[in-house]
BAVEX-61914 format. One line per 3 residues: their letters; for each residue z, x, y of C-alpha. Coordinates in Angstrom, 2 decimals. Layout:
<rs>
a	Z:X:Y; ...;
</rs>
This chain:
<rs>
mki	0.00:0.00:0.00; -1.09:1.48:3.32; 0.93:0.84:6.49;
eyv	-0.87:0.94:9.82; 0.74:0.61:13.24; -1.03:-1.61:15.78;
nfg	-0.49:-2.90:19.34; -0.48:-6.62:18.54; 1.53:-9.18:16.60;
igy	4.61:-8.41:14.58; 3.41:-7.84:11.05; 0.45:-8.87:8.91;
rlg	-0.68:-8.19:5.40; -4.43:-7.89:5.02; -5.28:-7.13:1.40;
nki	-3.67:-3.82:0.46; -2.90:-2.93:4.09; 0.16:-3.88:6.16;
lin	-0.20:-3.97:9.93; 3.04:-3.56:11.88; 3.48:-3.49:15.64;
kvl	4.36:0.04:16.70; 7.06:-1.34:19.04; 9.11:-2.13:15.92;
kky	9.68:1.61:15.44; 12.25:1.27:18.25; 14.12:-1.35:16.17;
pel	14.57:0.21:12.70; 16.53:-2.71:11.22; 13.92:-5.24:12.30;
hdy	11.10:-2.86:11.29; 12.48:-2.61:7.77; 12.99:-6.37:7.60;
vlq	9.39:-7.10:8.69; 8.08:-4.47:6.26; 10.01:-6.02:3.37;
hel	8.78:-9.46:4.43; 5.16:-8.33:4.41; 5.59:-6.57:1.06;
ght	6.78:-9.93:-0.33; 3.36:-11.48:0.23; 0.80:-11.73:-2.56;
egm	-2.70:-10.24:-2.39; -4.41:-13.44:-1.27; -2.96:-16.41:0.57;
sik	-1.12:-18.90:-1.60; 1.53:-21.61:-1.39; 4.08:-18.92:-2.24;
dik	3.05:-17.00:0.91; 3.37:-20.10:3.08; 6.87:-20.79:1.74;
hdl	7.64:-17.10:2.26; 6.63:-17.36:5.94; 8.45:-20.64:6.51;
sfk	11.67:-19.04:5.26; 11.22:-15.98:7.50; 14.67:-15.18:8.93;
nql	15.52:-13.45:12.21; 13.11:-15.75:14.09; 15.47:-15.89:17.09;
kil	15.72:-12.11:17.26; 11.93:-11.85:17.07; 11.56:-14.57:19.71;
gls	13.91:-12.62:21.98; 11.88:-9.46:21.46; 8.69:-11.44:22.16;
irh	9.97:-12.08:25.67; 10.36:-8.32:26.22; 7.22:-7.41:24.26;
psf	4.50:-10.03:24.82; 2.25:-8.36:22.23; 4.48:-10.00:19.58;
lws	3.16:-13.40:20.66; -0.15:-12.64:18.93; 1.65:-13.41:15.66;
ssp	1.35:-17.10:16.49; -2.42:-16.85:16.83; -4.34:-18.56:14.00;
iii	-7.16:-16.00:14.28; -6.77:-12.25:14.01; -9.64:-9.95:14.95;
ynk	-9.09:-6.57:13.36; -11.69:-3.82:12.79; -14.44:-6.15:14.04;
kih	-13.60:-8.70:11.33; -12.10:-12.15:11.78; -9.07:-12.97:9.65;
inl	-7.48:-16.41:9.44; -3.69:-16.54:9.80; -2.96:-19.60:7.64;
sai	0.78:-19.45:8.32; 0.15:-19.66:12.07; -2.16:-22.63:11.54;
ifw	0.56:-24.42:9.59; 3.16:-23.59:12.28; 0.80:-24.99:14.96;
iig	0.19:-28.17:12.94; 3.92:-28.68:12.43; 4.65:-28.01:16.11;
iti	1.91:-30.33:17.38; 2.98:-33.05:14.93; 6.61:-32.83:16.05;
gll	5.51:-32.85:19.70; 3.31:-35.91:19.21; 6.09:-37.71:17.33;
lvy	8.52:-37.00:20.16; 6.08:-38.23:22.82; 5.18:-41.33:20.79;
gas	8.85:-42.05:20.03; 9.85:-41.64:23.67; 7.02:-43.91:24.90;
yyi	7.89:-46.51:22.26; 11.57:-46.40:23.26; 10.72:-46.72:26.96;
swi	8.43:-49.69:26.32; 11.17:-51.31:24.21; 13.72:-50.81:27.02;
esq	11.31:-52.31:29.55; 10.75:-55.38:27.36; 14.44:-56.24:27.24;
pik	15.51:-59.04:29.58; 17.83:-58.05:32.40; 21.08:-59.95:32.15;
awp	23.15:-60.67:35.22; 26.74:-59.61:35.25; 29.16:-62.53:34.77;
</rs>
């Protein structure tokens, strides 16, 4: 397994190569965690990999680092362009679908609740 340090994202596994953001060298504990996470992926993309990504711990720590290092935000991109090839980040697509679904449910629920409140008759105080 070859490890290559890049300027984008957090960590990716592309075939027999692991791409890790070089900024993680400054955070050895997080670097090792991301490396172990990427080593846990299978060769292709499978349901096991999706479950593996959905159970990815230290998300808050990574989110905090993303504020200081905006290059980490590329990990949420559904498309990765690396070595003039386009790679699909299926985990990011699933995260986006879940996020958009939750957002739409919240907006729909709030609008339904507001319309229900508006339909209630106003009662005078006794």
